[in-house]
C-alpha positions in Angstrom: 5.5 4.2 21.7 1.9 5.1 21.5 -0.2 4.7 18.4 -0.7 8.4 18.0 3.0 9.0 18.2 3.8 6.3 15.6 1.2 7.7 13.3 2.7 11.2 13.7 6.1 9.9 12.7 4.8 8.0 9.8 2.9 10.8 8.5 5.8 13.2 8.8 8.0 11.1 6.6 5.3 9.8 4.2 6.7 11.9 1.3 9.9 10.1 1.6 8.3 6.6 1.7 6.1 6.4 -1.4 4.9 2.7 -1.9 6.9 0.6 -4.3 3.8 0.8 -6.7 4.0 4.5 -6.6 7.7 4.5 -7.5 7.1 2.2 -10.4 4.4 4.4 -11.8 6.3 7.6 -11.1 9.4 6.2 -12.9 7.6 6.5 -16.2 6.3 10.0 -15.6 6.5 12.2 -18.8 8.9 15.1 -19.0 7.4 18.6 -19.2 5.9 19.4 -22.6 7.6 21.9 -25.0 4.2 23.6 -25.5 2.6 25.8 -22.9 -0.2 24.5 -20.7 -3.8 25.5 -21.2 -4.8 28.9 -19.7 -7.7 27.3 -17.9 -5.6 24.6 -16.4 -3.2 27.4 -15.2 -5.9 29.2 -13.4 -7.3 26.0 -11.9 -3.8 25.2 -10.5 -3.4 28.8 -9.1 -6.8 28.3 -7.3 -5.4 25.0 -5.9 -2.2 26.7 -4.7 -4.3 29.3 -2.8 -6.5 26.6 -1.1 -3.3 24.8 0.1 -2.0 28.0 1.7 0.7 28.8 -0.9 3.2 26.2 0.4 6.8 26.5 -0.4 6.7 23.5 -2.6 4.6 25.6 -5.0 6.8 28.7 -4.9 7.4 28.6 -8.7 3.7 28.5 -9.5 3.4 31.9 -11.1 0.9 33.4 -13.6 4.0 34.5 -15.6 5.5 31.1 -16.3 4.4 28.0 -18.2 2.6 25.6 -15.7 3.9 22.6 -17.5 7.3 23.5 -15.9 6.0 24.0 -12.5 7.2 21.8 -9.6 4.9 18.8 -9.2 3.2 19.4 -12.6 3.9 17.4 -15.7 2.3 17.6 -19.1 2.1 15.1 -21.9 5.3 14.7 -24.0 3.9 16.2 -27.1 0.8 18.1 -25.8 -0.3 20.9 -23.4 -2.5 18.5 -21.3 -1.6 18.3 -17.6 -1.5 14.5 -16.8 0.4 14.5 -13.5 0.1 16.6 -10.3 1.9 16.1 -7.0 1.0 18.4 -4.1 3.1 17.8 -1.0 4.2 19.4 2.2 1.8 22.0 3.6 0.5 22.9 7.0 -3.0 23.9 5.7 -5.9 22.9 7.8 -8.3 23.4 4.9 -9.9 20.7 2.8 -8.9 19.3 -0.6 -10.3 21.9 -3.0 -12.9 20.8 -5.4 -10.9 22.4 -8.2 -8.8 19.2 -8.4 -11.6 17.7 -10.4 -11.2 20.5 -13.0 -8.1 19.1 -14.6 -9.8 16.6 -17.1 -6.6 15.1 -18.5 -5.1 14.2 -15.2 -3.9 10.5 -15.0 -1.9 10.7 -11.7 -2.8 12.8 -8.6 -0.7 12.7 -5.4 -1.6 14.7 -2.3 0.8 13.8 0.4 2.2 14.9 3.7 -0.4 17.5 4.8 -0.8 16.4 8.4 -3.5 19.1 9.2 -5.6 18.5 6.0 -9.0 17.6 7.1 -12.5 17.1 5.6 -13.5 14.6 3.0 -12.2 13.7 -0.5 -14.3 16.0 -2.7 -16.8 14.1 -5.0 -15.6 16.4 -7.8 -12.6 14.1 -8.2 -15.0 11.7 -10.0 -14.8 14.1 -13.0 -11.1 12.8 -13.6 -12.2 9.9 -15.7 -8.7 9.5 -17.1 -7.2 9.1 -13.6 -5.2 5.9 -13.1 -3.4 6.6 -9.9 -4.7 8.4 -6.8 -2.6 8.9 -3.7 -3.9 10.8 -0.7 -1.7 9.9 2.3 -0.3 11.5 5.5 -3.3 13.7 6.2 -6.0 13.9 8.9 -8.8 13.1 6.5 -11.3 11.0 8.3 -14.7 9.3 7.8 -15.6 6.4 5.6 -13.7 5.6 2.4 -15.9 7.3 -0.2 -17.9 4.9 -2.4 -17.8 7.3 -5.3 -14.2 6.2 -5.9 -15.5 2.9 -7.2 -17.1 4.9 -10.1 -13.6 5.7 -11.4 -13.2 2.9 -13.9 -9.8 3.8 -15.1 -8.3 4.0 -11.6 -5.9 1.1 -11.0 -3.9 2.3 -8.1 -5.4 3.7 -4.9 -3.3 4.7 -1.9 -5.1 6.2 1.1 -2.5 5.3 3.7 -1.7 7.2 7.0 -5.0 9.0 7.3 -7.9 8.6 9.7 -10.3 6.7 7.6 -12.7 4.4 9.6 -15.5 2.1 8.7 -15.5 -0.8 6.2 -13.6 -1.3 3.0 -16.2 -0.6 0.2 -17.2 -3.8 -1.4 -17.7 -2.0 -4.7 -14.0 -2.0 -5.6 -13.6 -4.5 -8.4 -11.0 -5.8 -11.0 -9.9 -2.3 -12.2 -8.0 -1.8 -9.0 -4.8 -3.9 -8.6 -2.9 -1.7 -6.2 -4.6 -1.0 -2.9 -2.9 0.7 0.2 -5.2 1.5 3.0 -2.5 1.0 5.7 -2.3 3.0 8.9 -5.9 3.9 9.3 -8.8 3.0 11.5 -10.7 0.7 9.2 -12.8 -2.1 10.6 -14.9 -5.1 9.2 -13.9 -7.8 6.8 -12.1 -7.8 3.5 -14.7 -7.9 0.8 -14.5 -11.0 -1.3 -15.1 -8.9 -4.5 -11.7 -7.2 -4.0 -9.5 -7.8 -7.2 -12.4 -10.0 -8.6 -11.6 -10.9 -12.1 -8.1 -9.5 -12.1 -5.4 -12.0 -13.4 -2.2 -10.0 -13.5 1.0 -10.4 -11.4 1.3 -6.9 -10.1 -1.4 -7.0 -7.3 -0.5 -5.2 -4.1 -2.6 -5.3 -1.0 -1.5 -3.4 2.1 -3.9 -3.2 5.0 -1.3 -2.9 7.8 -2.3 -1.5 11.2 -6.1 -1.1 11.1 -8.8 -2.9 13.1 -9.9 -5.3 10.4 -11.3 -8.7 11.3 -12.5 -12.0 9.8 -10.8 -14.3 7.3 -8.9 -13.9 4.1 -11.2 -14.5 1.2 -10.7 -17.9 -0.5 -10.9 -16.1 -3.8 -7.3 -14.7 -3.0 -5.9 -18.2 -3.7 -6.2 -17.4 -7.4 -4.3 -14.1 -7.2 -0.6 -13.5 -7.8 0.2 -10.9 -5.2 3.5 -9.0 -5.5 3.1 -7.6 -1.9 0.6 -8.9 0.6 0.4 -7.1 4.0 -2.2 -7.6 6.7 0.0 -7.1 9.6 -1.2 -5.6 12.9 -5.0 -6.4 12.5 -7.4 -9.0 14.1 -7.6 -11.5 11.4 -8.1 -15.2 12.1 -8.2 -18.6 10.3 -6.2 -19.8 7.4 -3.7 -17.9 5.4 -2.0 -20.7 3.6 -3.8 -20.0 0.3 -1.9 -16.8 -0.3 1.4 -18.9 -0.6 2.2 -21.2 -3.5 5.4 -22.2 -5.2 4.3 -21.0 -8.6 3.3 -17.5 -7.4 5.4 -14.5 -8.0 4.9 -13.1 -4.5 7.9 -11.2 -3.1 6.5 -10.0 0.3 4.1 -11.7 2.7 3.4 -9.8 6.0 0.9 -11.5 8.4 2.4 -10.5 11.8 0.3 -9.7 14.9 -2.9 -11.4 14.0 -4.7 -14.5 15.1 -3.9 -16.7 12.1 -4.0 -20.5 12.7 -3.0 -23.0 10.1 -0.6 -25.8 9.4 2.7 -24.3 7.9 3.9 -27.9 7.0 1.6 -27.9 4.1 2.7 -24.5 2.8 5.0 -24.1 -0.3 6.8 -20.9 -0.5 6.8 -18.5 -3.7 10.2 -18.9 -5.3 10.8 -15.1 -5.5 9.9 -14.4 -1.8 12.3 -11.9 -0.3 10.4 -11.0 3.0 8.3 -13.2 5.1 7.0 -12.2 8.5 4.3 -14.5 10.2 5.3 -13.6 13.7 2.9 -13.3 16.6 0.2 -15.7 15.4 -1.0 -19.2 16.3 0.6 -21.0 13.3 1.5 -24.7 13.9 3.3 -27.5 12.1 6.9 -27.4 10.8 9.1 -25.5 8.4 9.4 -27.3 5.1 12.9 -27.8 3.6 11.7 -26.0 0.5 12.4 -22.8 2.2 16.1 -23.4 1.6 15.5 -23.0 -2.1 14.6 -19.3 -1.8 17.6 -17.5 -3.0 16.2 -14.0 -2.5 14.8 -14.5 1.1 16.3 -11.7 3.1 14.0 -10.9 6.0 12.4 -13.9 7.9 10.4 -13.8 11.2 8.5 -16.8 12.4 8.7 -16.1 16.1 5.8 -16.3 18.6 3.9 -19.1 17.0 3.3 -22.8 17.8 5.9 -24.4 15.3 7.8 -27.6 16.0 10.6 -29.5 14.5 14.1 -28.8 13.1 14.9 -25.4 11.5 16.0 -26.1 7.9 19.6 -25.2 7.0 21.9 -25.3 4.0 21.0 -24.6 0.4 20.1 -20.8 0.0 19.1 -20.5 3.7 20.8 -17.5 5.3 22.2 -17.6 8.9 19.3 -15.9 10.8 19.6 -15.2 14.5 17.4 -16.5 17.3 15.0 -13.6 17.1 13.6 -15.1 13.8 12.4 -18.2 15.5 12.0 -17.7 19.3 8.9 -18.4 21.4 7.6 -21.4 19.4 6.4 -24.7 20.8 9.3 -26.9 19.9 11.5 -25.5 17.1 15.1 -26.6 17.4 18.4 -26.5 15.6 20.6 -23.5 14.7 20.2 -20.7 15.7 18.1 -22.3 18.6 19.3 -25.1 20.8 20.1 -28.5 19.2 17.2 -30.9 18.5 17.0 -33.9 20.9 18.1 -37.2 19.6 
């Protein structure tokens, strides 16, 4: 399937596949407030509705009703402030209207599944200094990722996946961001070593899947506790062993389809690892027996590498089929042919 076809499918269903980080944040979304929203906020929302072509998802957005009860709008539990806005599913070919920056209390803004939406992200969005989560995904927005997003100091979750962004990842993103999803774009260049600098939490998520990124994983990432780490389908090279570690809380590591080259024998696996895909690289060495201690490991793919030695068994190790281990240098043992005596 061509890249364009895959992107089209991904964008069409992006509203059904919000990232895990998004779901975690959305699960704590407040209920509509008992007091009515501010009149100026209502007028702003109606302008936004018009700019998006009056989509069916906004059918209940009417001047005669309280905007705190509108679909995709949430207000604070005991106030009239609009703190959450989700705009989804339209065929508009317009741009994101600058009026989105006129909702000063907004903390979460999601614009998803607008495949014909073009143009840049408006700079007026920087007026939303209370914004913590920004999702703009499944659109045709192109160009560089705007550097002015770095000025939003309360922003901690940024999802720009499934768009047409190109150019480098801005080096200005610092410790305030701990969830970054730039997957399914056209980004190029290296991962800035300043990314996540100074952040010490355990919720870090980095998803850069399917871009045109190159270079090596910054050594500074060895100090980070990623929940999910996905660099699949890029052009990375070198060592990736420093994102592993027995004491880390990492649950997903995706490194497939790159040019990584390191000795897997020296790697210790995070105890909570549930998904490991290192396929289609140049990884050498053997598989340590410690992998049999991973109770939650469900998905495993080590195929198309240069691994050798017996495949560990027993313990918590599940019965994987051959596809998880094929096309290596000299791996042996179940589910591959037996090792030579």
